[in-house]
C-alpha positions in Angstrom: -2.0 -6.6 15.9 -3.4 -3.8 13.7 -0.3 -1.8 13.8 1.8 -4.9 12.3 -1.2 -5.6 9.6 -1.0 -1.9 8.3 2.7 -1.8 7.4 2.3 -5.2 5.8 -0.4 -4.0 3.6 1.6 -1.8 1.3 4.4 -4.3 1.1 1.6 -7.0 0.1 -0.2 -4.5 -2.3 2.9 -3.8 -4.3 4.0 -7.4 -4.4 0.7 -7.9 -6.1 1.1 -4.9 -8.4 4.8 -6.4 -9.2 3.4 -9.9 -10.2 0.7 -8.1 -12.2 3.2 -6.4 -14.2 5.2 -9.4 -15.1 2.3 -11.3 -15.7 1.5 -8.7 -18.6 4.9 -7.8 -19.5 5.5 -4.3 -18.2 8.4 -2.7 -16.5 8.2 -0.9 -13.2 9.1 2.0 -14.7 5.8 1.8 -16.7 3.7 1.0 -13.3 5.2 3.7 -11.3 2.0 5.2 -11.5 0.2 2.3 -9.9 3.1 2.2 -6.6 2.3 5.9 -6.1 -1.4 5.3 -5.8 -1.0 2.3 -3.8 1.6 4.1 -1.4 -1.1 7.0 -1.2 -3.9 4.9 -0.5 -2.1 3.2 2.1 -0.3 6.4 3.8 -4.5 7.4 4.1 -5.7 4.2 5.6 -2.3 4.4 8.2 -3.2 8.2 8.8 -6.9 7.3 9.3 -6.3 4.5 11.8 -3.4 6.0 13.6 -5.9 9.1 14.2 -8.8 7.1 15.2 -6.6 5.3 18.1 -5.5 8.9 19.1 -9.0 10.0 19.5 -10.2 7.0 20.8 -7.5 6.4 23.5 
């Protein structure tokens, strides 16, 4: 269950960011830094929880 949530989270966050950009009349190219931050944050979170799963196994 947790692993499914971890892979859905970046998709949901990117969709929310995309919606924000469209609401404020920005292009995806103008918001690419935000997408990069979202992906980097989620890679960190997924890596942390994966590490915790392996440590506590």
